[in-house]
N, C-alpha and C positions, 0 to 999 in steps of 0.2 A: 518375723524374723525377731530374735531378741537382740536388744541391745544392751551391750557393755561397755562401760567407760574404765578407764585404769587411769593412774595419775602417779607419777616418779617425781618428787622434789629433790632437786639437787644443790649442792653446793662445792664447787669445782669435780674435775673427773669425768668430763663429756664421754670420754671413751669406754668407760664403764656403764654410763646410763644408756650408750647407744649398743652394747651389748645385750643388756637386760631389755630392750625395746625390740632390737631384731629377735630375740629368741620369742618373745610374746607375739610378735605379728606373724612368725613363720608358723609357730603352733596353735593358734587361736583360727577356729575356721567357724563358716555356717553362722555366723552372726554379724551385726552391726556393730564394730569396734572403735570406738575414739580412744586415742590415748594421748594423755596431756603430759607435758614435760614442762615443768616451773623450775624455772633456775634463780635461787635467791643471790643474784648480782655475786655470781663469782669472779673472785679476784683475776684467776687464770683463764678468763675468756672462753669458759664453758657454755654459757647462753649463746655467744654468737656460732661457736663451733657447732650446736646443737641445730640452730636455725639454717645452717649451712647445710647440715647432714640429713636432715629429715625434710626428705623429698615426698613420702607417703602421705597421700590425703588423710589417712588415718592417723595420723600426729600432729599434734600443735604444740608449739612452743611457747609459752608465756615468760618473759623477761621482767623480774620485778626489780624497782630500783634502789632496792636495798636489801639487807638479809631480813627476812621478817620471822624466821625461825621453820620449823618442821610444820607444826598443826597450822600455822596460818599461812605457810606457803601451799600447804592441800586445799585448803578452805578456799584460795582463789577460784577454783574452778567450780565451786558450787551454783554460781548463777549461768554456768555453761551446760550443766547435765541435763539429758533427756534419755537417759539411759535407766533398766531397770535394776541393774545390778553395778555396783561401783567397785572397784579395787584400789587400795591403797597399797604401793610397793616400794620397796627400798631399791636404791640404784644398784645393789648388788646382788638382786634377784637375777635367777636365771631359771628359764623352765623349758624341758624336754618333750613336753607332751601337751595335749590341750586341757591345762587344769584347770584355765579359768572357767570354761564351759562346764566341765566335770562338776566344779563347785555349785555353779549355777543350778544346773539339773538337780544335785542333791538338794538345794535349797528350794526349788520348784515343787519337790516331792514333800517338804516339809515346813509348812506354812509359819510354826511356830518359831523358827531359827532367823533372827534378823542377821546376823554377822556371823562368820565362820573364817577359819585360818587353817590352812594345809600343813601336813607334814613337813618339816624344812630339815634339809641335809646340809651339811659341810661339803664342798665340791668334791670332796675325796670320797664323800659317799656317808661319813660319820655322822651320827644323829645330832640332832640339837634339841637340846630340853628348853622346849619354850612355851607348852601349855601351864597355867599357873592357876592357883587359886588367889584371890584378893590379896593385894600388897599387905604385909604385914612386918614388924619389925624385926622379929627372929628368923623369919624367913629371907628379908631382905639382908640379914647380917650374915646368915649363911651363904647367900649368893657371893658375899663380898669376900668368903673366906675366913669368917671368924671361927677359930678351933672351937669344938664343943658343941656345936649346932646342926651336925650332920642330919638329925632326926627332923629338925624343923626346915631344913631346906628341901628334904626329900618329900616331905608333906605340903609344901609350897610349892614344889614342882610336880605334885599330883602323881610321884612316883608310886603311890600306893594304891591306884587307879587303874584299871585295864585300859591302856591307851592304845588299844589297838584297833579299835571300833570307834565310830563317831561319838562323842564324849562332851557334853554341857561343860563349860570352862568358866571363869570368873575374870580372867584377864588375859586378854587376846594380843598378840604379839603386832606393832606397827610395822613391822618389817613386811609383812604381806597378810592381808585380810581383805574379805569381800563382805559388803553392807549393802543390804537393799537401798538404794538411792533415795527412795522416799523417807527410809528412817533416817540416812544420812543427813537429808535435807530438814527432816523434822527438828532432829536435834542439834542443828546448827553445825556440823561438823564438829570439827576439834575446839576445845578450850584453848583460845588464843593467848591466856595467861601463861602458860608454858611456851617458854622458848623452844627447849628440846628436852628429851625424857620423862618417861611416867605419863605422857600425853596419851598414850596408848592403852595404858591402865584407866585413866578418866575417861576416855571414850568408850571403853568395854562398859563402865558401869552405866553411862548415858545409855547404851543399847540394851542392856540388859533391864532396864526399865519398861522398853518396848518390846521384850521377847528374849529368845535364847541365843546365847553365844556358842559356839559348837568347835570342837577340835575335829577335823576330817583326816584321819591318816591315810586314807585310800588315794587322798590326792596328795601328790609329792612335787617339792619345787627344791630350788637351790639355793642356799644364803650364804655369801662369804663372812659376814659377820665381822664387821670391823668395830672393835669393843673401845671406842675411845675413851670412856670413862677410867679404865684400866691402865692408858697409858702416860695420863698427864694429869695434871691436879686440877686445873681450870673446868674439864668437863666433869671430873668428878665433883667439885662443888657446885655445879651447875646441876647436876643429877640430885644433889642432896636438898638444895632449893625446890625442884620439881617436886621431890617426895614429900617435903613440909607444906607444899600446897594441895597437893592429894590427900593428905593425912587429914588437914583443916576442912576441906570439902567434903570428903567421903567418911571420917571418922577415922580416930588412929586405933588399931589392932595391934596387938602384943605377939599374938600367933594365931 
């Protein structure tokens, strides 16, 4: 029987996390499934609420002593993994089909693929534009709404590609991805130098050193997409800092 693991890192909002977990448990069958819920010392008591609500033996809650950030939080499960495939999920993800096994089935048939992400929709069914090329200055500026850069944004978002079929990509969203557990372990998980933002671009580049990363549009999930950088200044500056770390590490690209 195939072994699948999944991890959700949260900071407040236990109810949303529990909805995500319930959807994964209900729709993922025929495999050995282990779901890890990592609480980053939520000030609203989410960690305690998750412990009290998580009665299913397939769910394990890890309460951290402080807010370690997104990537470091996910890395806490590395020593615990004995799965073949590991999923990184956001708390605002919902599934209504056995998308986890579907992605694993596809990767079973494509050994060159080490990482993959599904098609993600807003809860109302609108498409999310998430597959991307490697981060570059003009593409990122276009995504922030800088006028006159629409063509660079479209290229960055791979809108010039046929995304109706499985397609290799260079930037895999951290909202929902699958990685071969062996590869996740070999690359050491996420770079813990990022507290939040752009660590998904970084781990994609590490994965691409081991094989191909794919967008799988035949597999679909739902993502509420709480975009904090667009709502307040502190997350925006945090994102800029992470971009600086990424470009120093992987090289600056204008376009």
